C-alpha positions as CSV (number, residue, x, y, z in Angstrom):
1,H,5.2,-3.3,-13.0
2,R,7.9,-5.2,-11.2
3,Q,7.8,-7.8,-8.4
4,L,9.5,-6.9,-5.2
5,P,10.6,-9.7,-2.8
6,V,7.9,-11.4,-0.8
7,G,7.9,-13.7,2.3
8,T,11.1,-13.9,4.3
9,A,13.0,-12.3,1.5
10,A,11.0,-9.1,2.2
11,S,12.0,-9.0,5.9
12,C,13.0,-5.6,7.1
13,H,13.7,-3.7,10.3
14,W,12.4,-0.3,11.4
15,A,15.2,2.2,12.0
16,A,15.7,6.0,11.9
17,H,18.6,7.5,9.9
18,D,19.9,11.1,9.6
19,P,19.0,12.2,6.0
20,N,21.9,14.7,6.1
21,N,24.5,12.0,6.8
22,T,25.7,11.5,3.2
23,K,28.2,8.8,4.5
24,D,25.4,6.5,5.7
25,S,25.2,3.6,3.3
26,V,21.4,3.2,3.8
27,V,20.8,6.9,3.0
28,R,23.0,6.7,0.0
29,S,21.4,3.6,-1.3
30,L,17.8,4.8,-0.9
31,L,18.4,8.4,-2.1
32,G,20.9,7.8,-4.9
33,P,21.4,11.2,-6.7
34,D,19.2,12.9,-4.1
35,V,21.7,12.2,-1.3
36,D,22.7,15.9,-1.0
37,S,19.2,17.3,-1.3
38,P,16.4,15.1,0.1
39,D,12.9,16.7,0.0
40,L,10.4,16.8,2.9
41,I,9.0,13.4,2.1
42,Q,12.4,11.7,1.9
43,S,13.7,13.4,5.0
44,R,10.6,12.5,7.1
45,A,10.9,8.9,6.0
46,F,14.4,8.7,7.5
47,T,13.7,10.6,10.7
48,E,10.3,8.9,11.4
49,T,11.9,5.5,10.7
50,S,11.5,3.3,7.6
51,C,11.6,-0.5,7.3
52,I,15.1,-1.1,5.9
53,P,15.4,-4.4,4.1
54,D,17.5,-7.0,5.8
55,Q,18.8,-8.4,2.5
56,A,21.2,-6.3,0.5
57,D,19.6,-7.4,-2.8
58,F,16.2,-6.0,-1.7
59,L,17.7,-2.8,-0.5
60,S,19.4,-2.3,-3.8
61,K,16.1,-2.5,-5.6
62,L,14.4,0.3,-3.6
63,H,14.4,4.0,-4.1
64,L,12.9,6.5,-1.7
65,F,10.8,8.7,-4.0
66,S,10.6,12.4,-3.6
67,T,7.4,14.2,-4.4
68,E,8.6,15.2,-7.8
69,Q,9.9,11.7,-8.6
70,A,6.6,10.1,-7.4
71,K,4.7,12.5,-9.7
72,Q,7.0,11.6,-12.6
73,C,6.6,7.9,-11.8
74,L,2.8,8.1,-12.1
75,S,2.7,10.8,-14.9
76,N,1.4,8.5,-17.6
77,I,-0.7,6.0,-15.6
78,T,-4.3,5.8,-14.5
79,L,-3.9,4.4,-11.0
80,A,-6.9,3.2,-9.1
81,I,-6.7,2.1,-5.5
82,T,-9.5,0.2,-3.8
83,G,-10.4,-2.3,-1.1
84,D,-10.6,-2.2,2.7
85,S,-9.6,0.3,5.3
86,Y,-5.9,-0.6,5.1
87,M,-6.0,0.3,1.4
88,M,-7.8,3.5,2.3
89,Q,-4.9,4.5,4.4
90,L,-2.4,3.6,1.7
91,F,-4.3,5.8,-0.7
92,I,-4.2,8.7,1.8
93,E,-0.4,8.5,2.2
94,L,0.3,8.1,-1.5
95,A,-1.8,11.2,-2.1
96,E,0.2,13.0,0.6
97,I,3.5,12.1,-1.0
98,L,2.2,13.4,-4.4
99,L,1.0,16.6,-2.7
100,G,4.3,17.1,-0.8
101,I,2.8,16.9,2.7
102,A,3.3,14.5,5.6
103,T,0.5,14.6,8.2
104,N,0.8,12.8,11.5
105,D,-2.6,13.2,13.1
106,P,-3.7,9.7,14.0
107,I,-6.5,8.0,12.1
108,T,-8.2,5.9,14.8
109,E,-11.7,5.3,13.7
110,G,-13.7,4.6,10.5
111,K,-15.7,7.8,10.1
112,Y,-12.6,10.0,10.4
113,R,-10.7,7.7,8.0
114,R,-13.5,8.1,5.4
115,N,-13.6,11.9,5.8
116,V,-9.8,12.1,5.4
117,T,-10.0,9.9,2.2
118,T,-12.7,12.2,0.7
119,A,-10.8,15.3,1.6
120,I,-7.4,14.1,0.2
121,A,-9.2,12.8,-3.0
122,N,-10.6,16.3,-3.5
123,K,-7.1,17.8,-3.1
124,L,-5.9,15.5,-5.9
125,V,-8.7,16.7,-8.1
126,E,-7.9,20.3,-7.4
127,A,-4.2,19.7,-8.1
128,R,-5.0,18.2,-11.4
129,K,-7.2,21.1,-12.3
130,K,-4.2,23.4,-11.8
131,D,-1.7,21.1,-13.5
132,K,-2.9,18.8,-16.3
133,D,0.2,16.7,-15.9
134,F,-0.5,15.9,-12.2
135,P,-0.9,12.2,-11.7
136,Y,-4.4,10.7,-12.2
137,V,-4.8,8.7,-9.0
138,N,-8.2,7.6,-7.8
139,W,-10.0,6.0,-4.9
140,I,-12.7,3.8,-6.4
141,C,-15.3,1.2,-5.7
142,R,-15.4,1.8,-1.9
143,M,-18.4,-0.4,-1.2
144,E,-17.9,-2.9,-4.0
145,C,-14.3,-3.8,-3.1
146,F,-14.5,-3.4,0.7
147,G,-15.0,-7.1,0.8
148,R,-18.2,-7.4,2.7
149,D,-20.5,-8.2,-0.3
150,P,-20.2,-11.7,-1.6
151,P,-19.1,-12.8,-4.1
152,F,-16.1,-10.4,-3.8
153,Y,-14.5,-11.5,-7.0
154,E,-17.6,-10.7,-9.0
155,V,-18.8,-7.5,-7.3
156,C,-15.3,-5.9,-7.1
157,S,-14.0,-6.9,-10.5
158,D,-17.1,-5.7,-12.2
159,C,-16.7,-2.3,-10.6
160,V,-13.0,-2.1,-11.4
161,N,-13.5,-3.1,-15.0
162,E,-16.3,-0.6,-15.3
163,F,-14.0,2.1,-14.1
164,K,-11.3,1.0,-16.6
165,A,-13.8,1.1,-19.4
166,R,-14.5,4.8,-19.0
167,Q,-12.6,7.6,-20.7
168,H,-9.3,8.4,-18.9
169,P,-6.4,10.7,-19.6
170,Y,-4.0,7.7,-19.9
171,S,-4.6,4.3,-21.4
172,E,-1.9,2.7,-19.2
173,M,-3.7,1.5,-16.1
174,A,-2.9,-0.2,-12.8
175,T,-5.2,-1.1,-9.9
176,A,-4.0,-1.8,-6.3
177,V,-6.5,-3.8,-4.3
178,S,-6.8,-5.7,-1.0
179,A,-9.8,-6.9,1.0
180,M,-8.8,-10.3,2.5
181,V,-9.9,-9.4,6.1
182,H,-13.6,-9.0,5.2
183,I,-13.6,-11.9,2.7
184,F,-12.2,-14.2,5.4
185,H,-15.0,-13.1,7.7
186,Y,-17.9,-13.8,5.2
187,Q,-16.2,-17.1,4.2
188,E,-16.4,-18.1,7.9
189,K,-12.6,-18.3,8.3
190,N,-12.2,-20.8,5.5
191,V,-8.8,-20.2,4.1
192,T,-9.3,-22.2,0.9
193,K,-12.5,-20.4,0.1
194,T,-11.0,-17.0,0.9
195,L,-8.1,-17.6,-1.5
196,D,-10.4,-18.9,-4.2
197,D,-12.4,-15.7,-4.0
198,L,-9.3,-13.5,-4.2
199,N,-7.8,-15.6,-7.1
200,K,-10.9,-15.4,-9.1
201,M,-10.7,-11.6,-8.8
202,F,-7.2,-11.8,-10.2
203,Q,-8.4,-13.8,-13.2
204,R,-11.2,-11.3,-14.0
205,T,-9.1,-8.1,-13.8
206,E,-5.9,-7.2,-15.6
207,K,-2.8,-5.4,-14.2
208,L,-3.6,-5.8,-10.6
209,V,-1.2,-5.1,-7.7
210,Y,-2.4,-7.0,-4.7
211,A,-1.5,-5.8,-1.2
212,S,-1.2,-8.5,1.5
213,M,-2.9,-8.3,4.8
214,P,-0.9,-6.8,7.7
215,S,0.6,-8.7,10.6
216,Y,-1.5,-8.3,13.8
217,R,-0.3,-7.2,17.2
218,M,-2.8,-9.2,19.2
219,S,-2.1,-7.4,22.5
220,K,-3.5,-4.2,20.9
221,V,-6.5,-5.7,19.1
222,P,-9.7,-4.6,20.9
223,I,-11.4,-7.5,22.7
224,K,-14.5,-7.4,20.5
225,Y,-12.3,-8.1,17.4
226,K,-9.9,-10.6,18.8
227,S,-11.9,-13.7,17.9
228,A,-12.4,-12.5,14.3
229,T,-8.7,-11.7,13.9
230,I,-7.4,-15.2,15.0
231,G,-6.5,-17.3,12.0
232,R,-6.0,-14.5,9.4
233,E,-2.3,-15.0,9.2
234,Q,-2.7,-18.5,7.7
235,V,-4.3,-16.8,4.6
236,Y,-1.0,-14.9,4.1
237,W,1.2,-17.9,4.4
238,D,-0.9,-20.1,2.1
239,H,-1.2,-17.4,-0.5
240,L,2.6,-17.1,-0.8
241,K,2.6,-20.7,-2.0
242,Q,0.3,-19.8,-4.9
243,L,1.9,-16.6,-6.2
244,D,3.9,-18.1,-9.0
245,T,0.7,-19.2,-10.7
246,L,-1.4,-16.1,-10.2
247,G,0.0,-13.6,-12.6
248,V,-0.4,-10.7,-10.2
249,R,2.1,-8.3,-8.6
250,Y,2.1,-8.8,-4.9
251,L,2.9,-6.2,-2.2
252,D,4.1,-7.9,1.0
253,F,2.9,-5.7,3.8
254,F,2.8,-8.5,6.3
255,Q,6.6,-8.6,6.7
256,L,7.0,-4.9,7.3
257,T,4.2,-4.6,9.8
258,S,5.4,-7.7,11.7
259,T,8.5,-5.9,12.8
260,C,7.0,-2.6,13.6
261,I,6.9,-2.9,17.3
262,A,7.1,0.7,18.5
263,D,4.2,1.7,20.6
264,N,3.0,4.3,18.1
265,C,3.1,1.8,15.2
266,T,-0.5,0.8,15.6
267,Y,-3.3,1.8,17.8
268,D,-5.6,-1.3,17.3
269,G,-3.1,-4.0,16.4
270,G,-4.0,-3.8,12.7
271,H,-4.3,-0.3,11.3
272,R,-0.9,1.4,11.2
273,S,0.3,4.9,11.9
274,R,0.7,7.3,9.0
275,Y,4.5,7.0,8.7
276,V,4.0,3.2,8.3
277,N,1.5,3.8,5.5
278,R,3.9,6.3,3.8
279,W,6.4,3.5,3.7
280,K,3.8,1.2,2.2
281,A,3.1,3.8,-0.5
282,Q,6.9,3.9,-1.3
283,L,6.8,0.2,-1.9
284,L,3.8,0.7,-4.3
285,L,5.8,3.3,-6.2
286,N,8.7,0.9,-6.4
287,T,6.4,-1.7,-7.8
288,L,5.0,0.6,-10.5
289,C,8.3,2.3,-11.4
290,E,12.0,1.5,-11.4
291,F,14.0,4.5,-10.6
292,S,17.2,4.6,-12.7
293,Y,20.4,6.5,-11.5
Protein backbone atom coordinates (compact mmCIF):
# COMPACT_ATOMS: atom_id res chain seq x y z
CA HIS A 1 0.00 0.00 0.00
CA ARG A 2 1.14 3.55 -0.53
CA GLN A 3 0.21 6.78 1.21
CA LEU A 4 -1.42 9.49 -0.88
CA PRO A 5 -1.20 13.11 0.27
CA VAL A 6 -3.39 14.18 3.20
CA GLY A 7 -4.54 17.49 4.66
CA THR A 8 -4.04 20.60 2.57
CA ALA A 9 -1.63 18.67 0.35
CA ALA A 10 -4.66 16.64 -0.78
CA SER A 11 -6.70 19.69 -1.79
CA CYS A 12 -8.49 19.36 -5.10
CA HIS A 13 -11.15 21.01 -7.24
CA TRP A 14 -14.10 19.43 -9.03
CA ALA A 15 -14.04 19.88 -12.78
CA ALA A 16 -15.30 18.17 -15.91
CA HIS A 17 -13.00 17.34 -18.80
CA ASP A 18 -13.55 15.97 -22.28
CA PRO A 19 -12.15 12.41 -22.20
CA ASN A 20 -11.65 12.57 -25.97
CA ASN A 21 -9.42 15.64 -25.79
CA THR A 22 -6.03 13.98 -25.92
CA LYS A 23 -4.31 17.35 -25.68
CA ASP A 24 -5.79 18.07 -22.24
CA SER A 25 -2.91 17.77 -19.75
CA VAL A 26 -5.21 16.49 -16.97
CA VAL A 27 -6.70 13.81 -19.24
CA ARG A 28 -3.24 12.77 -20.38
CA SER A 29 -1.91 12.63 -16.82
CA LEU A 30 -4.78 10.57 -15.37
CA LEU A 31 -5.16 8.18 -18.33
CA GLY A 32 -1.55 7.63 -19.35
CA PRO A 33 -1.49 4.91 -22.03
CA ASP A 34 -5.31 4.85 -22.11
CA VAL A 35 -5.53 8.41 -23.40
CA ASP A 36 -6.75 7.23 -26.82
CA SER A 37 -9.18 4.59 -25.56
CA PRO A 38 -10.81 5.38 -22.18
CA ASP A 39 -13.46 2.89 -21.08
CA LEU A 40 -16.91 3.69 -19.66
CA ILE A 41 -15.66 4.19 -16.09
CA GLN A 42 -12.84 6.51 -17.13
CA SER A 43 -15.02 8.51 -19.52
CA ARG A 44 -17.78 8.99 -16.98
CA ALA A 45 -15.27 10.18 -14.38
CA PHE A 46 -14.27 13.02 -16.68
CA THR A 47 -17.74 14.00 -17.90
CA GLU A 48 -19.40 13.82 -14.46
CA THR A 49 -16.50 15.75 -12.85
CA SER A 50 -13.64 14.48 -10.74
CA CYS A 51 -11.67 16.14 -7.96
CA ILE A 52 -8.47 17.17 -9.74
CA PRO A 53 -5.54 17.66 -7.33
CA ASP A 54 -4.41 21.25 -6.94
CA GLN A 55 -0.77 20.22 -6.57
CA ALA A 56 1.08 18.81 -9.56
CA ASP A 57 2.89 16.26 -7.40
CA PHE A 58 -0.39 14.73 -6.21
CA LEU A 59 -1.81 14.68 -9.73
CA SER A 60 1.29 12.88 -10.97
CA LYS A 61 0.71 10.11 -8.40
CA LEU A 62 -2.83 9.34 -9.57
CA HIS A 63 -4.12 7.07 -12.30
CA LEU A 64 -7.76 6.84 -13.35
CA PHE A 65 -8.34 3.09 -13.36
CA SER A 66 -10.41 1.39 -16.05
CA THR A 67 -12.50 -1.63 -15.14
CA GLU A 68 -9.84 -4.03 -16.41
CA GLN A 69 -7.06 -2.19 -14.60
CA ALA A 70 -9.04 -2.16 -11.36
CA LYS A 71 -9.56 -5.90 -11.67
CA GLN A 72 -5.86 -6.36 -12.27
CA CYS A 73 -5.02 -4.14 -9.29
CA LEU A 74 -7.08 -6.31 -6.94
CA SER A 75 -6.37 -9.65 -8.64
CA ASN A 76 -4.26 -11.12 -5.83
CA ILE A 77 -5.74 -9.35 -2.80
CA THR A 78 -8.46 -10.29 -0.35
CA LEU A 79 -10.05 -6.88 0.15
CA ALA A 80 -12.54 -6.27 2.95
CA ILE A 81 -14.48 -3.03 3.30
CA THR A 82 -16.40 -2.19 6.45
CA GLY A 83 -17.68 0.62 8.64
CA ASP A 84 -20.43 3.19 8.44
CA SER A 85 -22.84 4.24 5.69
CA TYR A 86 -20.12 6.31 3.99
CA MET A 87 -18.04 3.15 3.60
CA MET A 88 -21.08 1.27 2.38
CA GLN A 89 -21.37 3.71 -0.50
CA LEU A 90 -17.64 3.44 -1.19
CA PHE A 91 -18.06 -0.36 -1.44
CA ILE A 92 -20.98 0.05 -3.85
CA GLU A 93 -19.03 2.26 -6.23
CA LEU A 94 -15.84 0.19 -6.10
CA ALA A 95 -17.98 -2.82 -7.00
CA GLU A 96 -19.51 -0.92 -9.91
CA ILE A 97 -16.06 -0.02 -11.23
CA LEU A 98 -15.11 -3.71 -11.13
CA LEU A 99 -18.35 -4.67 -12.86
CA GLY A 100 -18.01 -1.96 -15.48
CA ILE A 101 -21.21 -0.10 -14.65
CA ALA A 102 -21.87 3.46 -13.48
CA THR A 103 -25.28 3.92 -11.91
CA ASN A 104 -26.58 7.35 -11.00
CA ASP A 105 -29.85 6.70 -9.19
CA PRO A 106 -29.56 8.60 -5.89
CA ILE A 107 -29.12 6.71 -2.60
CA THR A 108 -31.04 8.89 -0.19
CA GLU A 109 -32.00 6.66 2.73
CA GLY A 110 -30.62 3.82 4.80
CA LYS A 111 -32.87 0.93 3.80
CA TYR A 112 -32.28 1.50 0.11
CA ARG A 113 -28.53 1.84 0.75
CA ARG A 114 -28.48 -1.53 2.52
CA ASN A 115 -30.51 -3.13 -0.28
CA VAL A 116 -28.14 -1.79 -2.93
CA THR A 117 -25.16 -3.04 -0.91
CA THR A 118 -26.63 -6.54 -0.69
CA ALA A 119 -27.50 -6.58 -4.39
CA ILE A 120 -24.07 -5.40 -5.55
CA ALA A 121 -22.31 -7.84 -3.18
CA ASN A 122 -24.32 -10.66 -4.77
CA LYS A 123 -23.24 -9.46 -8.23
CA LEU A 124 -19.61 -9.70 -7.12
CA VAL A 125 -20.20 -13.28 -5.94
CA GLU A 126 -21.81 -14.17 -9.28
CA ALA A 127 -18.95 -12.57 -11.20
CA ARG A 128 -16.45 -14.63 -9.25
CA LYS A 129 -18.38 -17.83 -9.95
CA LYS A 130 -18.05 -17.12 -13.66
CA ASP A 131 -14.42 -16.02 -13.44
CA LYS A 132 -12.18 -17.49 -10.75
CA ASP A 133 -9.73 -14.62 -11.25
CA PHE A 134 -12.31 -11.93 -10.55
CA PRO A 135 -11.28 -9.82 -7.51
CA TYR A 136 -12.26 -11.07 -4.08
CA VAL A 137 -13.86 -7.95 -2.60
CA ASN A 138 -16.12 -8.24 0.43
CA TRP A 139 -18.45 -6.12 2.55
CA ILE A 140 -17.98 -7.45 6.09
CA CYS A 141 -18.87 -6.85 9.74
CA ARG A 142 -21.79 -4.51 9.03
CA MET A 143 -23.04 -4.28 12.60
CA GLU A 144 -19.72 -4.77 14.40
CA CYS A 145 -17.88 -2.01 12.53
CA PHE A 146 -20.75 0.43 12.07
CA GLY A 147 -19.48 2.23 15.15
CA ARG A 148 -22.53 2.15 17.40
CA ASP A 149 -21.48 -0.68 19.72
CA PRO A 150 -18.76 0.32 22.21
CA PRO A 151 -15.95 -0.36 22.50
CA PHE A 152 -15.54 -0.01 18.72
CA TYR A 153 -11.86 -0.96 18.69
CA GLU A 154 -12.61 -4.32 20.31
CA VAL A 155 -15.88 -5.25 18.60
CA CYS A 156 -14.74 -4.25 15.10
CA SER A 157 -11.17 -5.54 15.25
CA ASP A 158 -12.34 -8.93 16.57
CA CYS A 159 -14.75 -9.25 13.64
CA VAL A 160 -12.19 -8.16 11.06
CA ASN A 161 -9.51 -10.47 12.45
CA GLU A 162 -11.98 -13.36 12.51
CA PHE A 163 -12.70 -12.74 8.82
CA LYS A 164 -8.98 -12.68 8.07
CA ALA A 165 -8.45 -15.96 9.88
CA ARG A 166 -10.77 -17.83 7.53
CA GLN A 167 -9.68 -19.57 4.35
CA HIS A 168 -9.48 -17.10 1.45
CA PRO A 169 -8.30 -17.35 -2.16
CA TYR A 170 -5.45 -14.90 -1.50
CA SER A 171 -3.23 -14.58 1.55
CA GLU A 172 -2.45 -10.90 0.81
CA MET A 173 -5.13 -8.93 2.62
CA ALA A 174 -6.24 -5.34 3.07
CA THR A 175 -9.10 -3.84 5.04
CA ALA A 176 -10.62 -0.42 4.46
CA VAL A 177 -12.57 0.96 7.42
CA SER A 178 -14.18 4.11 8.82
CA ALA A 179 -16.77 4.73 11.54
CA MET A 180 -15.78 7.95 13.24
CA VAL A 181 -19.23 9.54 13.06
CA HIS A 182 -20.90 6.98 15.31
CA ILE A 183 -17.91 6.63 17.64
CA PHE A 184 -17.94 10.39 18.14
CA HIS A 185 -21.61 10.14 19.10
CA TYR A 186 -21.28 7.39 21.70
CA GLN A 187 -18.15 9.08 23.07
CA GLU A 188 -20.38 12.12 23.69
CA LYS A 189 -18.43 14.33 21.27
CA ASN A 190 -15.17 13.85 23.12
CA VAL A 191 -12.49 14.18 20.44
CA THR A 192 -9.72 12.60 22.52
CA LYS A 193 -11.77 9.53 23.40
CA THR A 194 -12.94 9.16 19.81
CA LEU A 195 -9.38 9.17 18.48
CA ASP A 196 -8.23 6.82 21.23
CA ASP A 197 -10.93 4.33 20.21
CA LEU A 198 -9.93 4.54 16.54
CA ASN A 199 -6.21 4.28 17.24
CA LYS A 200 -6.66 1.17 19.39
CA MET A 201 -8.41 -0.39 16.39
CA PHE A 202 -5.33 0.35 14.30
CA GLN A 203 -3.11 -1.37 16.86
CA ARG A 204 -5.22 -4.52 16.88
CA THR A 205 -5.60 -4.96 13.11
CA GLU A 206 -2.88 -5.18 10.47
CA LYS A 207 -2.88 -3.68 6.97
CA LEU A 208 -5.65 -1.19 7.52
CA VAL A 209 -6.61 1.62 5.17
CA TYR A 210 -8.53 4.19 7.17
CA ALA A 211 -10.94 6.54 5.38
CA SER A 212 -11.46 9.94 6.95
CA MET A 213 -14.85 11.46 7.64
CA PRO A 214 -16.32 13.77 4.98
CA SER A 215 -16.66 17.49 5.21
CA TYR A 216 -20.23 18.55 5.99
CA ARG A 217 -22.38 21.05 4.12
CA MET A 218 -24.34 22.24 7.14
CA SER A 219 -26.96 24.04 5.04
CA LYS A 220 -28.11 20.64 3.76
CA VAL A 221 -27.88 18.66 6.99
CA PRO A 222 -31.43 17.86 8.20
CA ILE A 223 -32.43 19.81 11.30
CA LYS A 224 -32.70 16.68 13.45
CA TYR A 225 -29.01 15.85 12.73
CA LYS A 226 -27.45 19.33 12.90
CA SER A 227 -26.64 19.25 16.60
CA ALA A 228 -24.95 15.83 16.33
CA THR A 229 -22.93 16.98 13.31
CA ILE A 230 -21.43 20.06 14.97
CA GLY A 231 -17.86 19.44 16.16
CA ARG A 232 -17.07 16.42 13.99
CA GLU A 233 -14.53 18.26 11.85
CA GLN A 234 -12.23 18.72 14.84
CA VAL A 235 -11.71 14.94 14.91
CA TYR A 236 -10.35 15.13 11.37
CA TRP A 237 -7.93 17.98 12.07
CA ASP A 238 -6.65 16.44 15.32
CA HIS A 239 -6.22 13.03 13.70
CA LEU A 240 -3.96 14.48 11.01
CA LYS A 241 -1.48 15.49 13.73
CA GLN A 242 -1.17 11.86 14.84
CA LEU A 243 -0.81 10.07 11.48
CA ASP A 244 2.97 9.74 11.52
CA THR A 245 2.78 7.53 14.61
CA LEU A 246 -0.18 5.33 13.68
CA GLY A 247 1.22 3.03 11.01
CA VAL A 248 -1.97 3.08 8.95
CA ARG A 249 -2.69 4.18 5.39
CA TYR A 250 -5.02 7.17 5.46
CA LEU A 251 -7.54 8.14 2.77
CA ASP A 252 -8.36 11.82 3.02
CA PHE A 253 -11.99 12.15 1.93
CA PHE A 254 -12.48 15.36 3.91
CA GLN A 255 -10.59 17.49 1.40
CA LEU A 256 -12.34 16.22 -1.70
CA THR A 257 -15.82 16.56 -0.17
CA SER A 258 -15.13 20.04 1.18
CA THR A 259 -14.80 21.41 -2.35
CA CYS A 260 -17.73 19.54 -3.88
CA ILE A 261 -20.23 22.39 -3.90
CA ALA A 262 -22.48 21.46 -6.82
CA ASP A 263 -26.10 21.08 -5.77
CA ASN A 264 -26.13 17.39 -6.73
CA CYS A 265 -22.98 16.64 -4.71
CA THR A 266 -24.88 15.76 -1.54
CA TYR A 267 -28.53 15.45 -0.58
CA ASP A 268 -28.10 15.60 3.21
CA GLY A 269 -24.84 17.46 3.72
CA GLY A 270 -22.85 14.30 4.46
CA HIS A 271 -23.62 11.40 2.11
CA ARG A 272 -22.38 12.07 -1.40
CA SER A 273 -23.69 11.34 -4.87
CA ARG A 274 -22.53 8.25 -6.65
CA TYR A 275 -20.03 10.02 -8.91
CA VAL A 276 -18.31 11.41 -5.80
CA ASN A 277 -18.07 7.93 -4.30
CA ARG A 278 -16.68 6.59 -7.56
CA TRP A 279 -13.86 9.12 -7.19
CA LYS A 280 -13.33 7.95 -3.60
CA ALA A 281 -13.05 4.39 -4.95
CA GLN A 282 -10.41 5.56 -7.42
CA LEU A 283 -8.36 6.94 -4.52
CA LEU A 284 -8.66 3.59 -2.73
CA LEU A 285 -7.39 1.83 -5.86
CA ASN A 286 -4.48 4.28 -6.05
CA THR A 287 -3.65 3.52 -2.41
CA LEU A 288 -3.63 -0.23 -2.97
CA CYS A 289 -1.87 -0.18 -6.35
CA GLU A 290 0.61 1.98 -8.18
CA PHE A 291 -0.10 1.97 -11.90
CA SER A 292 3.12 1.97 -13.94
CA TYR A 293 3.31 3.33 -17.48
